[in-house]
N, C-alpha and C positions, 0 to 999 in steps of 0.2 A: 343133373346127369353127371355121373362119375367120368373123370378124364382118364382114359387109358391110352397111353402113348404107343404109337406103332413105329416110331423112329428107331433105326439102328445106326451104328457107327460111333456110338459114344466111347466104346473101348478103343477103337482106332484113333479117335480124336485125342483122348488122354494119353495113350501110349506114345503117340507122336510128340505131344507137348512135353512129356516127361522123359522122352528118349529111352524108354524101356519097353520092349515088346513082350518079354517073358515075365508074367506076374504069378507064375506057379510058386506055391509055398508062401505067398504073401496074403496077409489079412486085408480085406478090402471093405470099406464102408461106402456104399453108394447112397448118398444123401439126396432124397428126392428122386430115387431111382425108378419110381412108377412100377411097371410090371417086370422090371429086371432086364431092360434092353441091353445093358452091358453084357449080360450072358448070352443074349441073342445075336450079338455081333459075331459074324463068322471068323473074325480074327482074334476073338477073345481067348485068353490063356489063363483065366482065373479059375482056381479050384472052387467048385460049387460050395463045398463045405466050409470054405474060408470067405465066403461072400455074405455080407449083411446088406439088406436093403431097408431103408427107413423112409416112409412116405406119409403125407397127410391125406392121401386118398385111400380110404379103406378098401375099396373094391380092387384097386390095383395090387395091394398087398395080398389079398385073397387070391387073385388071379396068378400072381407070380409064385405063390406058395404051391399052387396046384401044378404048375408047369415045372418048377425047380424045387422039389421037396427037400433036397439035401442042403439048400441054402437057408439063410436065416432071414425072416420077414417080420418087420415091426411096424405097426401102425402108430403114427405120431399125431395125436389129436390136437394139433396146434392150429390156430386160426390162419387161414390163407384166403385172400380175396379170390372168389370163384371156386378154387380147388377144395376148400374146406371152410365155408363161411360160418359154420356153426361151431368151429373148434375154439379152444381156449387160447386167448391172447397171451403172448409172452410165456408160454409153457416151456419149461426146461426140457432138454433132450432126455429121452428115456435112459435109465441106467444100463450100461453095457460094460461088463467086466473086461472084455477084450480090448486091447489097444491095436491100432491099425497102422499098417505100412503105407497104405494109400487111403485117403478120404477124398472122394470126388463128388462134385455137385454140378451136374450139367443142366443149364437153363433153369436154375432154381432162383438165384438172386436177381435174375432178369424179371422175375414175377413177384418179388417181395419188396417191402419197404426198405429204405436205407437203414433205419434203426434195427429192423429185424435182421438184416444182413450182418451188421456189426455185432449184434448179440450172438447170432448163430455161429459166425466165423470164430469168435472167441471160444465158444463151447466146443466146436469141432476141433480146434487146435489141441484141446485137452485130451482128445481121443487118440492123438498120434503116439505111436511107439517111437523109440529112439531112432532118429534119422527118418522118421515118417514124413510123408508129404501130403499136404492139403492142396487140392487144385479145384478151382471153380471158375465158371465162365461168366462173362459179362459182355454187354454190347456197347461199343463206342458208336454214338449216333452219327458222327461225322466221317466214319471210316467207310471207304468204298471197297466192298467185299469181292466184287466180281468185275473188275475193270475189263473193258472190252466186250462184256456180255450184258452189263447193266450199268448205266451211266450215273445213277444217283447214289446217295449215301444210304446208310442203314436205317436212318429215321424215315426217309422218304419211302424206302421199301416197306417198312412196317405200316405206314399210313396207307399206302396203296394196298397192302395185304389186308388190312382191316376192311377196306371198302369191298374188296373181292370176296372175302369170307362171308360178310353180311349179305352180299348179293347172292351168293350161293344158297343162302337160307331164304331168299326171297325178300330180304329187307333192304331198303334204300338208306344207306348211311352217307350223308352229305358231309364230306370233310374238305375243307380248304387246305389242301396239302401244302401249297406254297406258303400260305400265311403261318401255319403251324411250324413249318420248318424254319422260317425266318425268325419267329419268336424264340425258338430253342437254340439257334445257331451259336450263341455265345455262352450258353449255360454249361457249367461243369457237370451237372447232373440234373435229371428231371424225371417226372413220372407222367405217363400217358395212360389215362383210364378210359376204358370203353371206346377206344379209338380216336376220340376227339377232345377229351377233357384233359387239358395240359396243366401241369404244376411245375414251375421252374424252381429248382433247388428247394423244394418243400414237399413234404408228404402229408400235409394237413388237408386231405381231400374231403370233399363233401360226403355226407352219408349216402350210401347206396344199400338198399335192402338186398338181402341175398339173391332174390329173383332178378334183380337188376344188375348183378355183378357178372360181367362178361370177360373183360381182360384188364390186366394191370401190368404195364411194362415199364420197368425202370432202366434208364440209360445212364452210363457214366463214361466220361472221356477217359482214355488210358492214363493221362496225366493226373486226373483227379483220383482214380483208383490207386495209383502209386502213392499219392499223398495220404490216403486212408490207411494203406498197408505198406509203409516204407521198407519193411523187411522182406517184401514179396518181390518176385520177378514177374513182370508183365510181358506176356507173349502174344504176338499177333495170331489171327486165325490160321488154322491148318485144315487139311482134309476137305477143302472146298466149303468150309463153314463161314459164318458171319461173326462168330463169337470169339472174343479175346479170352485169354486164360490168365488167371491170377494164381501164382504158385508160391506156397509158403512151406518152407522146409524146416523141420525141427532139428536143431543142432544136436 
């Protein structure tokens, strides 16, 4: 089943992180933009004809093109656990002649492998115009996103969320939340597959057939993300979100 996102607020999130509300006259690449929810955000100031959306879900690209025909829509047939399990692994980004003032990726590298993130960030940096900005989100597992409203950290929230979502489908997912959280507490990064299959500082996961692929969540501490991208600025969540932001500016 194709994943079509209904979330809005992505423009508000990135405009707050980058300190710039007016994106008119700017070329924007929304990497993993799904159906173009950046444009659906009521606060959005992006010119539709200057917006490019690139996504591994073909149906989302078709949907976005129908709603926003003046924007640019590109299907990227690269492998992605659950989102595009039949895609080509390590496929280079499509050729786009335009250079971009803003390249953004919301909740993309939270669902891909570490090696894919490193590869894609390097390629996306090459798409930046002079003084362009690349901004993408990640989730720090130990961070408490909603103190006063939710006592636990982001990892515990995700584990409990996995149980809840499977329960809504009528499935019983038995997860020992405490044990998994304890196992992961000192890891700089890790992958959580299908809700309870945990890989500490490794992406060598066991084989899952496409029909078995449900979720793939990668977590990084803010300190580790800074070590991967020393040129970047790491910013805490805004707009009542749980995701940190990694910002890389082209000189």
